[in-house]
N, C-alpha and C positions, 0 to 999 in steps of 0.2 A: 578368495579367502573368507571363511566365515568369521564372525566377530566373537571375541571372548565374551563370556557371560556378562561381564561388567559393561562393556561397550554396547552390547545388544540391549540390556536393561535400560541404560542411560538414554539410548536413542529412542526406544519405545516410549519411555516416560516423557522425553522432550516432545515427541510427536503427538502424544495424547494431549499435552498441555497446549500445543500449537492448534490442534483441532478444536479444543475447548474454547480457545479465544476466537477462532474463526467462526464458530457456531453460536457464540454468545448472543444475548439480546442486543448488543451493540457492535457485533462483529461485521466483517465485510460481507457476509452472506445476506445481511439485512438491507443492503443498498437497493433502492428501487428507482432512483432518479438523480440526475445531475443537470441543473438548468443554469446556463450562463446568462448573466444579467446584461442588458443593454443600458447605455447611459439614459437616464430619465426614468419614466414610469414603466413598470413591468407588472401587469395584472396576473394574479394567480388564483387557481381554484380548480374544481374537478371538471368544469365544462371544457369541451375540446377547443373552443375558440379563445381561450386564455393564452397569454404569452407563455406562461408556465403552467402546464397541465399537471395537477397533483392527483394523488389517489382518490378513489371514489368516496372515501370517508369525509372528504372536505366539501364544504358548500360549493355550488356552481360558481359563485363569485365570492372568494374568501377575502381578498384584499389586494393591496398593491405594494410592491417593493419599488422604492425610488433610489436609483443610484446617482450619486454625484461624485465623480472621480472614484476614490477608494472608500467612500462612506456610503452606507446604505441605511435607509429607514423603512419601516413597515407601517402601513395604515390598514386597519382591518375594516371590512364592510360591516354595517350594522347586523347583528345576529351572529357574527363569527366569534368563536371562542377558542382561545389558545392558552397554553401555559408556558411560562418561561422558568426553567429550573424548578418546576412544580408549583409555581405561583401564577395566578391569573395575569395575562398579558393584554394590555389595552393598546399597544402600539408604541413606536419610538425607534431610536437608533439601535443598530445591532452590531456587535463585535464579530469579526471573522476570525478564522484560525491564525491569521497573520498577527493577531494581538495576543496569542497564547491560546487559552481555552475559549472557543467561540460560544456565543449565546445559543442555547439549544431550545427551540420551540417544539411543542408537542400537541397532538390531538389524537387521543386514543393510543393505538399502537405505533403511530407514525411520529417520527421526530425529524426535524430539519434544522440546518445551520449553514452559515456562510463559510465558503472557502475562498482563498485567494491563490491563484496560480499565475505567477508572472504579472501580466497586465490584466488578467481576467479575474472577475469576481463571480462566483456561482453559488447556487443553493443546492446543497447535498441533502438528499431525502433518504431516510431509513425507515423500514417497517419491520418490527420484530415478528410479524406474521407473514413475511415475504415468502413466496413460493420457493425461491432459491434456498432459503434456510430450511424450510420444511422438507424439501426433496433431497437434501444433501445426504449422501451415502458413504462419505469417507473419501480418502485420497490414496491411490495406490503408491507404493514405495518400493525401492530396491531393498533387498535384505541388508541390514547393517553389516558393515565390513570394516575390520581393522585397517585394511589396505587404504581406506579413504579417509582415515584420520591422519593428516600429513602435517609434519612440522616444517614451517617455512622460515626463510631468512628475511628479516625486515630490513629494507634499505631506505632509511629516512630521507626525505627531501631536504636539501640544504637551505632552501629558501621557501617562503610560503608558496604553495603550489595549488593550482586549481585545475580540474579536468572538466571537459565538456560532457555533460550527461543529458542525452536526449530523453524525451518522454512521449507517451502515446498521443499527446495533443499536438505533436509536431514542433514543440518548443525545445530549447536547449538551455540547461541551467549550468552555470559554472559553480562547481562544488569543491570544497576544500579537500585535498588528498594529502595525507601526511607522509606518503612515501609509496613504496612498492614492496610486495611480498613475493619472493622467489621460492619455488618449491619444485620437487622432482616427482614425476609420475612415469613409471615404466622406463626409468633410466634417462629421461629427457627433462630438461628444465623448462619451466613455464613461469609466467609472471602475471600477477593481478594487482590492480591499483584500487585500494579501498577509498571510501569517502567517510567523513565523520559528520554525522548529523548534529545540529545545534543541541547542546545539552547532553549528548550521549557519551557514555564511557566505553563504547564498543567501536570496532571497525565494521563497516558495512560494505559488502562486496555485491555488485550487480554484475553478473557474468553470464556468458553464453558458452555453450560447448556443442560438440557434434551430435549429442543425443537429442538436441532440440529439433532435429529433422524428423525424428520418428517416435521417440519414447517420452520425452519431457516437453514441457511447455515451450512453444515455438519462439516466444519472445524473451527467453532466458529465465534465470532463477536468482534468488537472493540468498545470501549467507552472512550471518553475523559471527564475529569472533571477539575474543578479549583483546585488549590493547597489547602491544609488544611487551615481552618480558625477557630481559637479558638478550635482546636482539632477535628473539624468536616469536613466531605467531603460529598457533595451532589452527589449521584449516580442517574442520571436521565436515567433509562434504556429505556425510550421512544426514546432516542437518540443513542441506540445501533445500529450499522450499519455493513453491510457486508464488508469484506476486498476486496481489488482489485481482488484477486484470484477467487472471486465468479463470475467475469465477463470476465476474460481473463486468458489464459494459460501462458501468458508471464510476469506475476508478480512474485515477490519473497517474498511472505507474511510470517510474523511470525505466529506461531501457539500458542495456549494457553499452558502456562507452566502447569505442573502437579497440582500445588496448586490452579490454577484458573479454575478447572473443577467443576462447581457447580452441586450438585445433587438436582436440583430443576428446574422447568420449568419457564423460564423468558419470559413470553408472552407479550413482549413489544419490540418496535423498529422495525427494518426491518425484513421481512421474506425472505425466499429463493428466489433468482432470478438468471437467467442465467443458463448456462449448465456446469459450471466448479466446 
């Protein structure tokens, strides 16, 4: 079924905005490195014998990250020059994304900051001049279709409920799930369990379907919806999109939990793109 003009225009506009965010100077296509920190000293710089090898724009010996538990400090080598939020940085403790907005350091087109994933602390490196950003040529999609904008029935959890969400690091995170959404495709009922991210006013679905075998990203796709209204949730699969791991090896994406693996082809939204 082809989409009415309104649905097609809305879907095209949504996808254009999604691509603009992906390709922005701070988008996922700028990722060029992810370095996990060991306890103690971690030398970094552009020389290949560093613990953390940074882009060529950095000095051969740029400095040392020192990890003590979940705290990290940075000492620069003489002659190294970085900025922190646009101001000269001379060294000191750094905040990770576990504390909200992380401290972002920069040298030229390269920016880096700390991320925490479970027990791990790492340095995420972005470069606005990254080849992945410059070589990007768009994402193929299915044609928008009214058949894939589905109204589902929200079944709230009666007590606080968490579901196990694996990720590409081999870890499993227990995430809050407010309930289940039941919906019908081709006369058959299916269910998906959303999670709610801290501070979000949307439901987040991490799901897999049978198109992952051949036409869409093999590790599943993402979909956001509004919160339930009058016991209903609108699942617009035209807006199903590829996770960052479809474009870069340096992301730490969640994977579909077992209850979100649909035994049906969801031929809507973004198709497979990239080499990851």
